[in-house]
C-alpha positions as CSV (number, residue, x, y, z in Angstrom):
1,M,-54.4,-14.2,-35.4
2,R,-52.4,-15.5,-38.2
3,K,-49.4,-13.6,-37.7
4,H,-48.9,-14.7,-33.8
5,V,-49.3,-18.2,-35.0
6,Y,-46.4,-17.8,-37.2
7,D,-44.7,-16.0,-34.4
8,M,-45.2,-18.8,-31.7
9,A,-43.8,-21.2,-34.5
10,V,-40.5,-19.0,-35.0
11,C,-40.3,-19.0,-31.1
12,A,-39.9,-22.8,-30.3
13,A,-38.2,-23.6,-33.4
14,V,-35.3,-21.3,-32.1
15,I,-35.7,-22.3,-28.2
16,L,-35.5,-25.7,-29.7
17,A,-31.7,-24.9,-32.0
18,A,-30.8,-23.2,-28.6
19,A,-31.9,-26.5,-26.7
20,L,-30.0,-29.1,-29.1
21,L,-27.2,-26.6,-29.3
22,L,-26.3,-26.6,-26.0
23,V,-27.2,-30.2,-25.7
24,F,-24.9,-31.6,-28.5
25,P,-21.4,-30.7,-27.0
26,L,-21.7,-32.0,-23.7
27,I,-23.2,-35.3,-25.1
28,N,-19.8,-35.9,-27.5
29,N,-18.0,-34.6,-24.9
30,I,-18.5,-37.8,-22.7
31,K,-15.5,-39.5,-22.5
32,S,-14.6,-42.9,-23.3
33,S,-13.4,-45.5,-21.4
34,S,-10.5,-46.0,-23.9
35,D,-9.0,-42.4,-23.4
36,T,-5.7,-42.3,-22.5
37,V,-2.8,-40.2,-21.2
38,T,0.4,-40.6,-22.0
39,I,3.8,-39.6,-20.0
40,T,7.1,-39.5,-21.9
41,V,9.9,-38.0,-20.2
42,N,12.8,-37.7,-22.2
43,G,11.1,-39.3,-25.4
44,E,10.7,-42.5,-24.2
45,Q,7.2,-43.7,-22.6
46,I,6.8,-44.1,-19.1
47,A,3.4,-44.9,-18.4
48,T,0.1,-44.8,-20.2
49,L,-2.7,-44.5,-17.6
50,P,-6.9,-44.5,-18.2
51,L,-8.4,-41.1,-18.0
52,S,-11.7,-42.8,-16.6
53,R,-10.0,-44.0,-13.2
54,D,-8.8,-40.7,-10.9
55,T,-5.7,-41.3,-9.8
56,S,-1.5,-39.5,-9.3
57,F,1.4,-40.8,-11.1
58,T,5.0,-39.3,-10.0
59,C,7.9,-39.6,-12.5
60,P,11.0,-40.1,-11.9
61,N,12.2,-36.7,-12.0
62,G,9.4,-35.6,-10.1
63,V,6.7,-34.5,-12.2
64,T,3.4,-35.2,-10.7
65,V,0.2,-35.8,-12.8
66,A,-2.8,-35.8,-11.4
67,I,-6.6,-37.5,-13.1
68,E,-9.1,-36.1,-12.0
69,N,-12.9,-36.1,-13.2
70,G,-12.1,-37.3,-17.0
71,T,-9.4,-35.0,-16.8
72,A,-5.3,-34.6,-16.8
73,R,-2.8,-32.2,-15.6
74,I,0.1,-31.6,-14.0
75,S,-0.2,-31.0,-10.2
76,H,3.9,-30.7,-9.6
77,S,6.7,-30.1,-10.9
78,P,10.1,-29.1,-9.5
79,C,11.3,-26.6,-12.6
80,P,12.0,-23.0,-11.3
81,D,9.5,-21.8,-13.1
82,R,6.4,-23.8,-13.2
83,L,4.5,-23.5,-16.6
84,C,3.5,-27.0,-16.6
85,V,1.4,-26.7,-13.7
86,K,0.2,-23.4,-14.9
87,T,-1.2,-25.1,-18.4
88,G,-4.1,-26.5,-17.0
89,R,-6.0,-29.1,-17.3
90,L,-6.2,-31.3,-20.6
91,T,-9.8,-32.3,-21.6
92,K,-9.6,-33.3,-25.2
93,N,-7.8,-35.7,-27.8
94,G,-4.9,-34.9,-28.4
95,Q,-4.0,-31.9,-26.0
96,T,-0.8,-31.9,-24.3
97,A,1.0,-30.6,-21.1
98,V,4.3,-29.9,-21.4
99,C,7.5,-29.2,-18.8
100,L,10.6,-28.9,-20.7
101,P,13.2,-28.5,-17.6
102,C,12.4,-31.9,-16.5
103,K,11.2,-33.3,-20.4
104,T,8.0,-34.6,-19.7
105,V,5.2,-34.7,-22.2
106,V,1.8,-35.7,-20.9
107,K,-1.3,-36.3,-23.6
108,I,-4.5,-37.1,-24.1
109,E,-4.9,-40.0,-26.7
110,S,-8.4,-41.3,-27.7
111,H,-9.0,-44.1,-30.5
112,K,-12.3,-41.4,-30.4
113,V,-11.8,-39.3,-34.0
114,S,-11.9,-35.8,-32.6
115,E,-14.2,-32.5,-33.5
116,V,-13.2,-30.4,-35.6
117,D,-11.7,-27.8,-33.8
118,G,-11.7,-24.9,-36.9
119,I,-11.9,-24.6,-40.4
120,V,-9.6,-22.8,-42.4
Protein backbone atom coordinates (compact mmCIF):
# COMPACT_ATOMS: atom_id res chain seq x y z
CA MET A 1 0.00 0.00 0.00
CA ARG A 2 2.79 2.41 0.90
CA LYS A 3 4.59 1.81 -2.42
CA HIS A 4 1.39 2.65 -4.31
CA VAL A 5 1.10 6.05 -2.59
CA TYR A 6 4.69 6.94 -3.53
CA ASP A 7 4.05 5.89 -7.12
CA MET A 8 1.03 8.19 -7.28
CA ALA A 9 3.05 11.08 -5.82
CA VAL A 10 5.83 10.61 -8.37
CA CYS A 11 3.31 10.43 -11.23
CA ALA A 12 1.62 13.62 -10.02
CA ALA A 13 4.99 15.41 -9.78
CA VAL A 14 5.96 14.33 -13.31
CA ILE A 15 2.61 15.46 -14.74
CA LEU A 16 2.90 18.83 -12.97
CA ALA A 17 6.46 19.34 -14.23
CA ALA A 18 5.42 18.47 -17.78
CA ALA A 19 2.51 20.91 -17.64
CA LEU A 20 4.78 23.70 -16.39
CA LEU A 21 7.31 22.99 -19.13
CA LEU A 22 4.56 23.29 -21.75
CA VAL A 23 2.92 26.43 -20.35
CA PHE A 24 6.04 28.48 -19.46
CA PRO A 25 7.29 28.98 -23.06
CA LEU A 26 3.82 30.08 -24.14
CA ILE A 27 3.63 32.68 -21.38
CA ASN A 28 7.23 33.80 -21.93
CA ASN A 29 6.75 34.20 -25.70
CA ILE A 30 3.85 36.68 -25.48
CA LYS A 31 4.69 39.71 -27.60
CA SER A 32 4.84 43.02 -25.82
CA SER A 33 3.42 46.15 -27.38
CA SER A 34 6.95 47.59 -27.61
CA ASP A 35 8.16 44.93 -30.08
CA THR A 36 8.96 46.50 -33.44
CA VAL A 37 10.10 45.51 -36.91
CA THR A 38 12.94 47.62 -38.28
CA ILE A 39 13.43 47.74 -42.05
CA THR A 40 16.78 48.92 -43.40
CA VAL A 41 17.65 49.46 -47.08
CA ASN A 42 21.22 50.29 -48.18
CA GLY A 43 22.20 50.75 -44.53
CA GLU A 44 19.53 53.41 -44.01
CA GLN A 45 16.59 52.73 -41.70
CA ILE A 46 13.44 53.45 -43.69
CA ALA A 47 10.69 52.12 -41.39
CA THR A 48 9.96 50.99 -37.87
CA LEU A 49 6.62 49.23 -37.55
CA PRO A 50 4.85 47.78 -34.49
CA LEU A 51 4.77 43.98 -34.42
CA SER A 52 1.39 44.08 -32.69
CA ARG A 53 -0.48 45.50 -35.73
CA ASP A 54 -1.07 43.46 -38.89
CA THR A 55 0.17 45.42 -41.87
CA SER A 56 2.18 45.25 -45.07
CA PHE A 57 4.97 47.60 -46.11
CA THR A 58 6.56 47.87 -49.55
CA CYS A 59 10.09 49.30 -49.69
CA PRO A 60 11.18 51.60 -52.53
CA ASN A 61 13.26 48.72 -53.96
CA GLY A 62 10.20 46.45 -54.32
CA VAL A 63 10.68 44.25 -51.21
CA THR A 64 7.40 43.73 -49.33
CA VAL A 65 7.39 43.02 -45.60
CA ALA A 66 4.25 41.50 -44.08
CA ILE A 67 3.44 41.63 -40.37
CA GLU A 68 0.79 39.12 -39.31
CA ASN A 69 -0.16 37.67 -35.91
CA GLY A 70 2.91 39.04 -34.15
CA THR A 71 5.36 37.74 -36.76
CA ALA A 72 7.18 39.42 -39.62
CA ARG A 73 8.37 38.05 -42.95
CA ILE A 74 9.52 39.15 -46.37
CA SER A 75 6.50 38.22 -48.48
CA HIS A 76 7.76 39.42 -51.88
CA SER A 77 11.11 40.35 -53.37
CA PRO A 78 12.22 41.17 -56.91
CA CYS A 79 15.53 39.30 -56.40
CA PRO A 80 16.18 36.28 -58.65
CA ASP A 81 16.50 33.45 -56.08
CA ARG A 82 14.03 34.70 -53.39
CA LEU A 83 15.98 33.14 -50.52
CA CYS A 84 14.82 36.01 -48.32
CA VAL A 85 11.19 34.97 -48.88
CA LYS A 86 12.07 31.38 -48.01
CA THR A 87 13.58 32.54 -44.70
CA GLY A 88 10.11 32.34 -43.19
CA ARG A 89 8.58 34.13 -40.25
CA LEU A 90 10.54 36.11 -37.69
CA THR A 91 9.15 35.59 -34.20
CA LYS A 92 11.84 36.38 -31.62
CA ASN A 93 13.82 39.41 -30.59
CA GLY A 94 16.98 39.76 -32.70
CA GLN A 95 15.88 37.54 -35.59
CA THR A 96 16.62 38.93 -39.04
CA ALA A 97 15.77 38.29 -42.66
CA VAL A 98 18.17 39.65 -45.27
CA CYS A 99 17.80 40.17 -49.01
CA LEU A 100 21.34 40.69 -50.27
CA PRO A 101 20.55 41.58 -53.91
CA CYS A 102 18.11 44.27 -52.73
CA LYS A 103 20.30 45.30 -49.75
CA THR A 104 17.35 44.97 -47.35
CA VAL A 105 17.42 43.88 -43.70
CA VAL A 106 14.30 43.14 -41.64
CA LYS A 107 14.87 42.77 -37.90
CA ILE A 108 12.69 42.26 -34.83
CA GLU A 109 13.69 44.48 -31.93
CA SER A 110 12.34 44.54 -28.39
CA HIS A 111 13.02 46.19 -25.08
CA LYS A 112 12.27 42.88 -23.37
CA VAL A 113 15.26 40.78 -22.34
CA SER A 114 15.57 37.91 -24.80
CA GLU A 115 15.65 34.36 -23.55
CA VAL A 116 18.83 32.32 -23.52
CA ASP A 117 19.22 30.27 -26.69
CA GLY A 118 22.02 28.12 -25.30
CA ILE A 119 25.03 28.08 -23.05
CA VAL A 120 28.48 27.38 -24.43
